[in-house]
C-alpha positions in Angstrom: 3.9 -2.9 16.9 5.1 -4.6 20.2 7.9 -6.3 19.2 10.4 -6.4 22.1 13.4 -7.9 20.6 15.1 -7.6 17.6 16.9 -10.2 15.3 17.4 -10.5 11.6 18.2 -12.5 8.7 20.3 -11.5 5.4 19.3 -12.9 2.1 22.9 -12.9 0.3 22.2 -11.8 -2.8 22.6 -11.3 -0.2 20.3 -10.3 2.9 19.7 -9.5 6.4 16.2 -10.1 7.9 16.5 -8.0 10.7 13.6 -9.0 12.4 12.2 -7.3 15.4 10.3 -9.8 17.5 9.4 -11.1 20.7 7.6 -13.9 19.2 4.6 -13.9 20.7 3.3 -17.3 19.8 6.2 -20.1 20.4 8.6 -18.1 22.2 8.2 -16.6 25.5 10.3 -14.0 25.4 11.5 -10.9 27.6 8.6 -8.8 29.0 6.7 -7.6 32.2 3.5 -9.1 33.7 0.4 -8.2 32.0 -0.1 -4.5 31.2 -2.4 -1.9 29.4 0.0 0.1 27.6 -2.2 3.1 25.6 -5.4 0.8 24.1 -3.3 -2.4 24.2 -2.9 -5.1 26.1 1.0 -6.4 26.0 2.3 -9.3 27.8 -0.6 -11.9 27.7 0.6 -15.4 28.8 -0.9 -18.4 27.3 0.6 -21.8 28.9 0.6 -25.1 27.6 0.4 -28.0 30.3 3.3 -30.1 30.2 1.1 -33.1 30.2 -0.7 -31.9 26.9 0.9 -34.1 23.7 2.3 -32.1 21.1 0.0 -31.1 18.7 0.7 -27.9 16.2 -3.4 -27.3 15.6 -3.2 -26.2 19.3 -1.0 -23.4 18.4 -2.9 -22.4 15.4 -5.9 -22.5 17.1 -5.0 -20.3 20.0 -3.8 -17.7 17.6 -7.0 -17.7 15.8 -9.0 -17.7 19.2 -7.2 -14.7 20.4 -7.1 -12.7 17.3 -10.8 -13.4 16.8 -11.2 -12.4 20.2 -9.3 -9.0 19.7 -11.6 -7.8 17.1 -14.9 -8.5 19.3 -13.4 -6.8 22.3 -12.2 -4.2 20.4 -15.8 -3.6 18.8 -17.6 -4.1 22.3 -15.5 -1.5 23.8 -16.3 0.9 21.3 -12.9 1.1 19.7 -11.0 1.3 23.0 -8.9 -2.0 24.0 -7.5 -5.0 22.1 -4.9 -7.7 22.6 -1.1 -6.8 21.3 1.2 -9.3 22.4 0.7 -12.6 23.2 3.2 -15.1 24.2 2.9 -18.8 24.4 4.7 -21.0 26.7 5.5 -24.3 25.4 6.1 -27.8 27.1 9.7 -28.5 27.2 8.8 -31.8 25.5 7.6 -30.3 22.4 10.2 -30.9 19.6 8.4 -29.6 16.2 10.3 -26.4 15.8 13.0 -24.7 17.0 11.7 -22.6 20.0 13.0 -20.0 22.0 14.0 -20.0 25.6 11.5 -18.5 27.9 13.1 -15.8 30.9 10.9 -14.8 33.4 7.7 -16.9 32.2 6.6 -19.7 34.2 3.4 -21.6 33.8 2.3 -20.5 37.2 1.9 -17.2 36.1 0.0 -17.7 32.7 -3.4 -15.8 32.5 -4.5 -18.3 30.1 -3.6 -22.5 30.5 -4.4 -25.3 28.2 -4.5 -28.3 30.3 -6.8 -31.5 30.5 -10.4 -31.0 31.4 -11.5 -30.3 35.6 -14.1 -32.8 36.2 -16.6 -29.6 37.2 -16.7 -28.1 33.9 -15.6 -30.6 31.4 -14.5 -29.1 28.1 -16.7 -25.8 29.3 -14.4 -22.9 29.4 -14.1 -21.1 32.7 -12.4 -18.5 34.7 -10.9 -19.3 38.1 -12.0 -16.8 40.5 -12.1 -16.4 44.1 -12.0 -12.6 44.9 -14.7 -10.4 45.2 -16.5 -9.1 42.0 -14.2 -6.6 40.5 -11.3 -8.4 41.6 -9.3 -9.5 38.8 -9.2 -13.6 38.7 -6.7 -16.8 38.3 -6.5 -17.8 35.1 -8.4 -18.9 32.3 -8.6 -22.4 31.5 -9.2 -24.1 28.0 -9.0 -27.7 27.3 -6.8 -29.1 24.4 -10.3 -31.1 23.0 -12.4 -27.2 23.2 -9.4 -25.8 20.9 -8.9 -28.8 18.7 -12.6 -30.4 17.8 -14.8 -27.9 16.0 -17.9 -29.4 16.9 -18.0 -27.9 20.2 -18.0 -24.4 18.9 -22.0 -25.6 18.4 -22.1 -25.8 21.9 -20.2 -22.9 23.1 -19.9 -20.8 20.4 -17.1 -19.4 18.3 -13.9 -19.7 20.5 -13.4 -15.9 20.0 -16.5 -15.1 21.9 -15.6 -17.4 24.4 -12.5 -16.0 25.0 -13.9 -12.4 25.8 -16.6 -13.8 27.9 -13.9 -15.4 30.0 -12.1 -12.1 29.8 -14.3 -10.3 31.4 -14.4 -12.8 34.4 -10.6 -12.5 34.6 -9.7 -9.1 33.8 -12.4 -7.0 35.3 -13.9 -9.6 38.3 -17.3 -9.6 36.3 -18.9 -12.9 37.7 -21.5 -15.1 35.7 -24.5 -13.6 34.0 -26.1 -16.6 34.6 -26.3 -18.3 38.2 -26.2 -22.2 38.4 -27.1 -22.1 41.8 -30.4 -20.3 41.4 -31.0 -20.3 37.5 -34.5 -19.4 38.1 -36.3 -16.5 40.0 -40.1 -15.5 40.6 -41.0 -12.1 39.5 -43.4 -9.9 41.4 -46.3 -11.2 39.0 -45.7 -14.6 39.9 -43.8 -15.3 36.8 -40.6 -17.9 36.7 -38.0 -16.5 34.4 -34.5 -17.5 34.1 -31.7 -15.4 35.7 -30.0 -14.0 32.8 -28.6 -10.7 31.3 -29.0 -9.6 28.0 -25.9 -7.7 28.2 -23.3 -8.5 30.8 -19.9 -8.4 28.6 -17.8 -6.2 30.1 -18.2 -3.9 33.5 -14.9 -1.8 32.4 -13.6 0.8 34.7 -14.9 -1.1 37.9 -12.2 0.2 40.2 -10.9 1.9 37.1 -8.4 -1.0 36.9 -7.6 -0.4 33.3 -9.0 2.8 32.2 -7.9 5.1 35.4 -4.4 5.6 33.1 -6.4 6.6 30.0 -9.4 8.8 31.0 -8.8 10.7 34.4 -12.0 10.0 36.0 -10.4 9.7 39.6 -13.6 11.2 40.9 -15.8 8.1 40.8 -15.0 4.5 41.9 -17.6 3.0 39.7 -18.3 3.9 36.0 -20.0 1.3 34.1 -19.0 1.6 30.3 -21.3 -1.4 28.9 -23.7 -1.2 31.4 -25.9 -4.7 32.1 -29.6 -4.4 30.6 -31.7 -6.9 32.7 -35.0 -8.3 32.0 -34.8 -9.6 35.8 -35.8 -8.3 39.1 -33.5 -5.3 40.5 -32.4 -7.7 43.3 -31.0 -9.8 40.2 -29.2 -7.1 38.6 -25.9 -8.7 38.3 -24.8 -11.7 40.4 -26.2 -11.4 44.1 -22.5 -11.8 45.5 -21.8 -8.8 43.2 -22.3 -5.8 45.6 -21.8 -3.0 43.1 -22.9 0.6 43.5 -24.9 1.1 40.5 -28.6 0.9 39.1 -30.4 0.8 36.2 -31.4 4.3 37.0 -28.0 5.4 37.0 -27.4 3.7 33.6 -30.4 5.1 32.6 -29.4 8.8 33.7 -26.1 8.5 32.1 -26.0 9.6 28.3 -23.8 8.3 25.4 -22.3 12.0 25.1 -21.1 12.4 28.3 -19.3 9.1 28.1 -17.9 10.1 25.0 -16.8 13.2 26.4 -14.4 11.0 28.7 -13.4 8.3 26.8 -12.9 9.8 23.5 -9.0 10.1 23.7 -9.0 6.4 24.3 -10.4 5.8 21.0 -8.1 4.5 18.4 -7.5 2.2 15.2 -7.6 -1.9 16.1 -4.2 -3.5 14.8 -4.6 -7.4 14.5 -2.4 -9.1 17.2 1.3 -9.6 16.5 1.2 -13.3 16.4 3.6 -15.6 14.3 1.6 -14.4 11.7 4.0 -11.9 11.0 7.0 -14.3 11.1 4.9 -16.2 8.7 4.5 -13.0 6.3 8.3 -12.8 6.5 8.8 -16.4 5.3 6.0 -15.9 2.6 7.4 -12.8 1.4 11.0 -14.4 1.2 10.0 -18.0 -0.1 8.3 -16.1 -2.9 11.3 -13.9 -3.6 13.3 -17.2 -3.7 10.8 -19.3 -5.7 9.7 -16.9 -8.0 11.3 -13.5 -8.0 15.3 -13.6 -8.1 16.8 -14.4 -11.6 18.1 -17.9 -13.0 21.8 -18.2 -12.3 22.0 -15.8 -9.4 24.0 -17.1 -6.6 22.1 -16.4 -3.3 23.0 -17.3 0.5 21.2 -16.6 3.7 22.5 -15.3 7.0 20.5 -14.5 10.1 21.5 -12.7 13.0 20.6 -10.6 16.4 23.6 -9.7 18.4 25.5 -12.0 16.4 25.3 -13.9 13.0 24.4 -17.2 11.8 25.2 -18.5 8.0 22.4 -20.6 7.0 23.6 -21.5 4.0 26.5 -20.3 1.8 26.1 -18.9 -1.9 24.1 -21.5 -3.8 23.7 -20.7 -7.7 19.8 -21.0 -9.0 20.1 -23.1 -11.8 16.6 -25.4 -11.2 13.6 -25.2 -9.3 15.1 -27.7 -6.5 18.0 -25.2 -5.7 15.1 -22.7 -5.2 13.7 -24.7 -2.9 16.4 -25.9 -0.9 17.0 -21.9 -0.4 13.6 -21.4 1.0 14.1 -24.5 3.3 16.7 -22.8 5.2 14.6 -19.4 5.9 13.8 -19.6 9.8 11.0 -20.8 11.3 11.2 -18.9 14.5 12.9 -15.4 15.0 16.0 -15.0 17.4 15.9 -13.3 20.4 18.1 -10.5 21.5 19.2 -6.8 20.3 19.9 -5.8 16.9 23.2 -5.5 15.4 23.0 -4.8 11.8 26.8 -4.3 11.6 27.6 -7.9 12.5 25.1 -9.6 10.1 26.3 -7.4 7.2 29.9 -8.2 8.1 28.5 -11.8 8.1 26.9 -11.4 4.9 30.2 -10.1 3.2 32.4 -13.1 4.6 29.7 -15.2 2.4 30.1 -13.4 -0.5 33.7 -12.9 -0.2 33.9 -16.7 0.1 32.5 -17.3 -3.3 34.1 -14.4 -5.4 36.9 -13.4 -3.3 35.5 -9.5 -3.3 32.3 -7.9 -2.2 32.5 -5.5 -5.2 29.2 -5.2 -7.2 27.2 -7.6 -4.8 23.7 -7.1 -3.8 22.6 -7.3 -0.2 19.0 -7.2 1.1 18.8 -6.0 4.4 15.1 -6.6 6.2 15.1 -5.0 9.6 12.4 -4.4 12.1 14.6 -3.2 15.2 16.5 -0.1 16.1 20.4 -0.1 15.9 22.1 3.0 17.3 25.5 1.6 16.4 24.9 1.0 13.0 26.8 4.3 12.4 29.7 2.4 13.4 30.4 0.3 10.1 28.9 3.1 7.6 32.0 4.1 6.1 33.1 0.1 6.0 30.1 -0.7 4.2 29.5 2.3 1.9 33.5 1.4 0.6 32.8 -1.8 0.3 31.2 -1.5 -3.2 28.3 -3.7 -2.2 25.1 -2.4 -2.9 22.5 -2.3 0.0 19.0 -2.6 -0.5 17.1 -1.9 2.4 13.2 -3.1 3.8 12.1 -1.4 6.9 9.8 -3.4 8.8 7.4 -1.3 11.5 7.9 2.3 12.7 10.4 0.7 15.1 13.4 0.2 12.0 16.5 1.6 12.8 15.9 5.0 11.0 19.5 4.9 9.6 19.0 1.9 7.3 17.7 4.4 4.1 20.6 6.4 4.3 22.4 3.2 4.3 20.7 2.4 1.0 20.8 5.7 -0.4 24.9 6.0 0.0 25.3 2.6 -1.6 22.9 3.0 -4.5 20.4 0.6 -3.1 16.5 0.8 -3.1 14.3 1.3 0.2 11.2 -0.2 1.2 9.0 0.1 4.0 6.7 -2.9 5.3 3.9 -2.0 7.6 3.5 -4.8 10.4 -0.2 -4.7 9.9 -1.1 -7.9 9.2 -3.7 -6.7 6.6 -0.8 -5.7 4.6 0.7 -7.5 1.5 4.0 -5.0 2.1 6.6 -7.5 2.6 5.5 -9.6 -0.8 5.6 -5.8 -2.5 8.5 -5.0 -1.2 10.4 -8.5 -2.1 8.9 -8.6 -5.7 10.2 -4.7 -6.1 13.9 -5.9 -6.3 15.2 -7.3 -9.3 19.1 -7.2 -10.6 20.4 -3.8 -12.1 21.7 -6.0 -15.0 18.7 -4.3 -17.1 18.3 -7.7 -18.5 14.3 -7.3 -17.8 13.6 -10.4 -20.1 14.4 -12.4 -17.4 13.0 -10.1 -14.4 10.1 -11.3 -12.4 7.1 -9.0 -13.4 4.2 -8.5 -10.6 0.7 -8.7 -12.2 -1.2 -8.5 -9.3 -1.0 -7.8 -5.5 -4.3 -7.8 -3.8 -6.0 -8.6 -0.5 -7.8 -7.5 2.8 -9.8 -8.7 5.7 -12.5 -10.5 4.8 -15.7 -11.6 6.7 -16.3 -15.0 7.8 -18.0 -17.1 4.7 -17.7 -13.8 2.5 -15.3 -13.7 -0.8 -12.8 -11.5 -2.2 -11.5 -11.8 -5.8 -10.9 -9.9 -9.1 -10.1 -10.1 -12.6 -6.4 -10.3 -13.5 -5.3 -9.8 -17.3 -2.2 -11.7 -18.7 -1.1 -10.0 -22.0 0.4 -11.1 -24.6 4.0 -9.8 -23.7 3.8 -12.0 -20.2 3.0 -15.5 -19.2 6.1 -17.4 -18.8 6.6 -18.6 -15.1 3.1 -17.7 -14.0 2.7 -17.9 -10.4 -0.8 -17.4 -8.3 0.0 -17.0 -4.8 -2.8 -17.2 -1.8 -2.1 -16.5 1.6 -4.4 -16.8 4.8 -4.3 -16.4 8.3 -6.5 -19.2 9.6 -5.3 -23.0 10.2 -7.1 -24.3 7.0 -7.0 -22.8 3.4 -9.8 -20.5 1.9 -11.6 -22.0 -0.9 -9.9 -21.1 -3.9 -11.3 -20.6 -7.6 -9.3 -19.6 -10.4 -11.1 -19.5 -13.8 -8.6 -18.9 -17.2 -9.8 -17.2 -20.4 -10.6 -20.7 -21.7 -12.8 -21.7 -18.9 -11.0 -24.2 -17.0 -11.3 -24.1 -13.4 -8.3 -24.5 -10.7 -9.5 -25.0 -7.2 -7.7 -25.8 -3.8 -6.8 -29.5 -5.2 -4.4 -28.0 -8.2 -2.6 -25.7 -6.1 0.5 -26.9 -3.7 -0.8 -25.9 -0.2 1.2 -25.5 2.9 -0.7 -25.3 5.7 2.1 -24.5 7.9 3.2 -21.4 6.2 -0.3 -20.7 5.1 0.4 -20.3 1.5 -1.0 -21.7 -1.5 1.0 -22.1 -5.0 -0.2 -22.7 -8.5 2.4 -22.3 -11.7 0.9 -22.6 -14.6 2.7 -24.9 -17.0 4.2 -23.3 -20.1 3.1 -19.9 -21.5 0.0 -19.0 -19.7 -3.3 -18.1 -21.8 -3.8 -14.1 -23.1 -6.8 -12.8 -21.7 -8.7 -12.7 -18.2 -8.0 -14.7 -15.1 -10.9 -14.5 -12.8 -9.9 -15.4 -9.1 -12.3 -15.7 -6.0 -11.2 -16.5 -2.4 -13.8 -17.1 -0.1 -13.3 -17.3 3.6 -15.0 -20.2 5.0 -13.5 -19.7 8.2 -16.0 -18.9 11.5 -14.1 -15.5 12.2 -12.9 -12.7 10.0 -9.0 -13.2 8.3 -6.9 -11.8 5.6 -6.6 -13.2 2.4 -4.2 -12.3 0.0 -3.4 -13.3 -3.8 -0.1 -12.1 -5.7 0.4 -13.2 -9.2 3.9 -13.3 -11.0 5.2 -13.9 -14.3 7.7 -13.2 -16.7 8.3 -12.1 -20.4 6.9 -14.8 -23.0 9.5 -14.0 -25.9 12.9 -13.4 -25.9 12.9 -10.7 -28.4 9.7 -8.5 -27.5 9.8 -6.7 -24.0 7.3 -7.0 -21.8 5.0 -4.1 -20.6 6.8 -2.7 -17.3 5.8 -0.1 -14.7 8.3 1.3 -12.4 7.0 4.0 -10.0 9.0 6.6 -7.5 8.5 9.9 -5.8 9.9 12.9 -6.7 12.4 13.0 -3.5 13.1 10.0 -1.2 12.9 12.7 1.5 10.6 15.6 2.3 10.0 18.3 4.4 6.6 19.6 5.0 5.1 21.9 3.7 6.9 21.1 0.3 4.7 18.8 -1.6 5.4 15.8 -3.6 5.2 14.1 -7.0 4.3 10.4 -7.4 5.5 8.9 -10.7 4.7 5.8 -12.5 6.1 5.0 -15.9 4.3 2.4 -18.3 6.7 1.3 -21.1 7.2 -1.7 -23.1 11.0 -1.5 -24.2 11.4 2.1 -24.8 8.0 2.7 -26.0 5.6 4.7 -23.9 2.1 2.9 -23.1 -0.9 5.5 -23.4 -4.3 5.1 -22.1 -3.9 3.3 -18.8 -5.5 3.6 -15.5 -2.9 4.3 -13.1 -3.5 4.3 -9.3 -1.1 4.9 -6.6 -1.7 3.8 -2.9 0.4 5.5 -0.2 0.5 4.0 3.4 2.2 6.1 6.1 3.2 3.9 9.4 -0.1 4.1 10.8 -3.4 5.6 9.8 -4.9 5.0 6.5 -4.0 5.3 3.4 -4.0 7.8 0.3 -5.6 6.9 -3.1 -4.3 8.8 -6.1 -5.2 8.7 -9.9 -2.1 9.4 -11.9 -2.6 11.2 -15.2 -0.4 11.6 -18.3 -2.4 14.8 -19.4 0.6 17.2 -19.6 -1.3 19.1 -16.7 -0.4 19.9 -12.9 2.1 17.5 -12.2 2.6 16.1 -15.5 5.0 17.8 -17.5 4.8 16.2 -21.2 1.4 14.8 -22.5 1.9 11.5 -23.7 4.7 10.4 -22.8 4.0 7.3 -20.9 4.7 8.7 -17.4 1.7 9.2 -15.1 1.7 11.7 -12.3 0.1 13.4 -9.6 1.0 15.7 -6.6 0.8 14.4 -3.1 0.6 16.5 -0.2 -1.6 14.7 1.9 0.8 13.9 4.9 -1.0 12.7 7.7 2.5 11.9 9.8 6.1 12.3 10.4 7.7 8.9 9.5 7.8 6.5 6.9 5.6 5.9 3.8 5.5 3.2 1.0 4.2 3.8 -2.5 2.4 1.2 -4.6 1.0 1.5 -7.7 -1.8 -0.4 -10.0 -1.9 -0.4 -13.7 -4.7 -1.6 -15.5 -6.1 -1.1 -19.2 -8.8 -2.6 -21.3 -8.8 -4.0 -24.6 -8.9 -1.3 -27.0 -7.2 0.7 -29.6 -4.6 3.0 -28.5 -1.9 5.3 -29.4 1.5 3.9 -29.2 4.4 6.5 -29.6 7.4 5.4 -31.6 10.5 4.0 -30.1 12.7 6.5 -32.2 13.1 9.8 -30.5 10.7 12.4 -31.2 11.8 15.3 -33.7 10.6 18.6 -33.6 12.0 19.8 -36.5 8.7 19.3 -39.0 6.6 20.3 -36.4 4.5 23.5 -37.1 1.6 25.2 -34.8 -1.8 23.9 -36.2 -0.8 20.8 -38.0 -1.9 17.3 -36.9 0.6 14.9 -35.7 0.8 11.6 -37.2 -0.6 8.7 -34.7 0.5 5.3 -34.9 -2.7 3.3 -34.1 -2.6 -0.2 -32.7 -4.7 -2.7 -30.9 -3.3 -3.5 -27.7 -4.6 -6.1 -25.8 -5.5 -5.5 -22.0 -3.1 -5.9 -19.2 -2.4 -5.6 -15.4 0.4 -4.7 -13.3 1.2 -3.9 -9.6 4.7 -2.1 -8.8 6.3 -1.1 -5.6 7.6 2.4 -5.2 9.6 1.9 -2.2 9.9 4.2 0.6 10.3 7.9 1.5 10.1 9.7 4.5 8.6 12.8 5.4 9.3 15.4 8.3 8.5 18.4 10.3 4.5 17.9 9.7 2.9 20.3 12.5 0.2 18.9 14.8 -3.2 19.6 13.7 -5.1 21.8 12.6 -3.2 22.2 9.5 -3.5 25.6 7.9 -3.8 26.0 4.2 -0.3 26.3 2.5 -1.0 24.6 -0.9 -2.2 26.7 -3.6 -3.6 25.8 -7.1 -1.0 24.1 -9.1 0.4 26.0 -12.5 -1.4 25.6 -15.3 1.0 24.3 -17.7 -1.2 23.7 -20.7 -3.0 27.1 -21.8 -3.6 27.3 -25.4 -5.0 30.5 -27.1 -6.8 30.3 -30.4 -8.7 33.0 -32.6 -12.1 33.6 -34.4 -12.3 37.1 -35.7 -12.0 39.2 -33.0 -12.4 36.6 -30.1 -9.6 34.7 -28.0 -10.6 31.4 -27.3 -8.5 29.9 -24.5 -8.2 26.4 -23.4 -6.5 25.1 -20.5 -7.1 22.1 -17.5 -8.3 23.2 -14.4 -6.0 23.2 -11.2 -7.4 22.3 -7.9 -7.7 24.2 -4.6 -4.7 22.5 -3.3 -2.5 21.8 -6.1 -4.2 19.4 -8.5 -7.0 18.5 -5.8 -10.5 20.0 -5.4 -11.8 23.2 -7.2 -10.0 26.5 -7.3 -11.9 29.6 -6.0 -11.5 31.9 -9.4 -9.0 32.7 -12.2 -7.3 36.0 -12.9 -6.4 36.3 -16.9 -4.0 39.3 -17.9 -3.0 40.0 -21.5 0.1 42.0 -23.2 1.7 43.0 -26.2 4.8 41.4 -24.5 5.4 38.2 -23.2 8.4 39.4 -20.8 5.5 41.8 -19.2 3.7 38.6 -18.4 6.3 37.0 -17.0 7.9 39.7 -14.9 5.2 41.8 -14.0 1.9 39.9 -14.2 0.0 42.3 -11.8 0.4 45.2 -14.2 -0.8 43.4 -17.4 -4.1 44.1 -18.7 -6.7 42.1 -16.8 -9.6 40.2 -18.4 -13.2 40.3 -17.2 -13.4 36.7 -15.7 -16.8 37.4 -13.8 -18.8 35.0 -15.4 -15.9 32.1 -15.4 -16.5 29.5 -12.3 -13.7 27.1 -12.2 -14.5 23.3 -12.4 -12.9 20.4 -10.3 -9.3 19.9 -11.0 -8.6 17.8 -14.1 -11.6 19.0 -16.3 -10.8 21.3 -19.5 -11.9 25.0 -19.1 -13.1 26.9 -22.0 -13.1 30.8 -21.9 -13.9 33.2 -25.1 -13.3 36.9 -24.5 -12.5 40.3 -27.1 -9.2 41.8 -26.3 -9.4 45.7 -26.7 -5.5 45.5 -28.4 -7.8 43.8 -31.6 -9.5 47.0 -31.8 -6.3 48.8 -32.5 -5.8 49.4 -36.3 -2.0 47.9 -36.3 -2.2 44.9 -33.4 -2.9 41.5 -34.2 -0.8 39.6 -31.6 -1.1 39.5 -28.0 -0.1 37.3 -25.4 -2.0 35.5 -22.5 -1.4 34.4 -19.1 -3.8 33.0 -16.2 -3.6 31.9 -12.6 -5.7 30.2 -10.6 -6.8 31.5 -7.0 -7.9 29.2 -4.3 -10.5 30.0 -1.2 -7.5 31.2 1.2 -6.4 33.7 -1.7 -3.2 31.5 -2.3 -2.4 32.0 -5.8 -0.5 29.7 -8.2 2.4 30.3 -10.2 1.7 32.0 -13.6 0.9 30.0 -16.3 2.4 29.1 -19.4 2.2 32.0 -22.0 0.1 31.7 -25.0 0.1 33.6 -28.5 -2.9 34.8 -30.1 -2.8 35.7 -33.5 -5.6 38.0 -35.2 -5.4 36.8 -38.6 -6.3 40.1 -41.2 -7.9 38.7 -44.7 -5.8 39.6 -47.7 -7.9 41.6 -49.5 -8.6 43.9 -46.3 -4.8 44.4 -45.7 -4.6 45.5 -49.4 -7.5 47.8 -49.3 -6.1 49.4 -46.0 -3.0 50.5 -47.7 -3.7 53.3 -50.1 -0.3 53.3 -51.8 -0.9 49.8 -53.6 -2.7 51.2 -56.7 -4.4 49.3 -59.6 -1.0 49.4 -62.3 1.1 48.1 -59.2 -1.5 44.9 -58.5 -1.5 44.3 -62.2 2.4 44.0 -62.3 2.1 41.9 -59.3 -0.2 39.7 -60.8 1.8 39.3 -64.1 4.8 38.6 -62.1 3.4 36.0 -59.9 2.0 34.3 -63.2 5.3 34.6 -65.0 7.0 32.8 -61.9 4.2 29.9 -61.9 5.0 29.4 -65.4 8.3 29.1 -64.8 8.1 26.6 -62.1 5.9 24.2 -64.0 8.4 24.3 -67.0 10.8 23.3 -64.7 9.1 20.1 -63.1 8.3 18.9 -66.5 11.8 19.1 -67.8 12.9 17.0 -64.7 10.0 14.5 -65.3 11.4 13.6 -68.5 14.9 13.2 -67.4 13.7 11.0 -64.6 12.0 8.7 -67.1 14.9 8.3 -69.5 16.9 7.3 -66.5 14.6 4.7 -65.2 14.4 3.0 -68.4 18.1 3.0 -68.8 18.3 1.4 -65.5 15.4 -0.9 -66.4 17.0 -2.5 -69.3 20.2 -2.7 -68.0 18.8 -5.1 -65.4 16.9 -7.0 -68.0 20.4 -7.7 -69.9 
């Protein structure tokens, strides 16, 4: 969120990289003065004085400082405000990067300046204030020395906290909580005390400067949000020059509930400021694709564009690592500005491809876009008829809504990557794109993709299993946000340690990469990333590999949704296929993570149990219903798969045959000891529409029971099935309705008129558990009825009913003697004759078998003799 302009890059395998950016750091792009929009500050301008020598550490530390400050501000204001878009104005003398040109931004308009120290303050940060208390200040001044030298943190505290301290002075006109002119005061008890305030961080809503638009509290001029609790005398509450009409008594009388009543609509979830971190994320993901993902012998070119295009490089064939690195060097370091013109980028991409092959038919383009483009429809026909496959990555909620249709019409894949910085979506999206040749032996396989926001001096780590089917070209890739990398510790199965010195570290791109030589050792690799920075930051680990053997297929995971577009209230199904070649892999733990554009992720455990959404048990396809739609818009799907070392059932590679199957017989299992493995796969994106505003009504009934089974013991029927849920396959149903009939058609077509079974003693279990229920059907009491049919449906607490289950057959076994006794027409002589006939038949069969064996022995001897001669 917050990017004002759009631009792009095309990887010509090809691809655009439509990147929507007002590059908050390095570029001072179009935008108005500082504004509070919703809960976010937009347009904060930081200007570096032209006399300051070029130092890239300044840029990195400014970004870190304001990122850290945003977290402190967000928490201090009880989740109400944060910094969103920040622009850094660079001196014209700096030449290290291709910085964008400013438009309306000047040094004089900056809210924050970086300049040589002012003699009065030295390296101490300060805010220039010359208005009354409550009036906004002029600017905050930081010195280069304060921003670069960490020893000053011991003196002034963390830079992020210092920024928030000065922000209260600048934005809300709060005066210092200490008084340099009168540092001490004497109490009524003749005690000398320091003039101070325990909490004077923020005097929010003074004159309702920022929050009048948010909370509509026009009936009061001064309303403290975090008021000031002082241990000094009342006369020294706030600075003596700050005449504010509030008292401690007013604060004590205010209840938190009343404050929350006025402010609760302003509470929101904190996004991280959109700094250069986003362009770093883009470069990290694209570089990983070029260095690790795209297959050898592929031709790759890069095109960047905004309203016009630029060829960064013509098609180059990947024949070695040097070519991969060369391609990565052409990736843009700063985004172009201007509006998005996807058609211009695609057209330029087509020209690059055509120059190599003379045609674009069958080529593939990766189109990454984060900007709106209402004119994209103008080139739809040409692109669709071109014969090129367009894979699309939509970056953030502002990405053009038509790109998914473009991918759908050309047979491409669709991905959605959140622009939240705690996300690894971009890397996952690029990792999910491989050639459609079917040559899986050369495909890169994502073993691990994990990360999160890690507190200072805390660590994050896991164990990753490298199995025997992979190990070639194995990479461990770490990314971070701070200026310095985290402390990296990687332990292989033999106990060998890899640390930062073993990784290839790029501090500018904030990525560290380790390639394991040869074939990586099979077993558990354990990693730990320690955040040694003073403030929280996002750390990630990505592991990729390829098949270790050109004749043995690697275990792979493919994931997708039941459709790429869905309209509420229709539920969706998540699918993940785990296989090795054509063989399904069973016994895996499969977890799906579904992320909306905003809000929290939904985590689902996928099952291969033949119940609920899973149609066939043990086919290697794991599934689960998804219906927890939180908002309209894009969602992305990611799947984690893990399995420990154990003996599992492997299905044969040949198609299953049911010709010899008989109910009641045990199937032949193929038992095999297979090592553990880890996999991560992106399942692409999908779009949901027509979601109503809350509160939702219950529209999801329990799912259909598909595995109902019936057995008999004497006159008792034993039913078993997998429990459905309150909503599809989640939760717990309220009750079951079981009915029987002598006709399966009656159960199917007229369930309500079939014979009910008393289920008053049956309490449903949670979804996924095994249900067992016994009853004695009245039909079995009749003399001539030995077969009945049973069906069940689940009912939830809102009285919504599931579909009728599969129909199970229950057969009452009648002992042979009982059957004979029950038929009077069979007299003793008849029984004797039947016995004699049966004995004669048995003798004839035995004689025939003996003769056949004698002939077989003769044939065997003759053949053997012939061979000896």
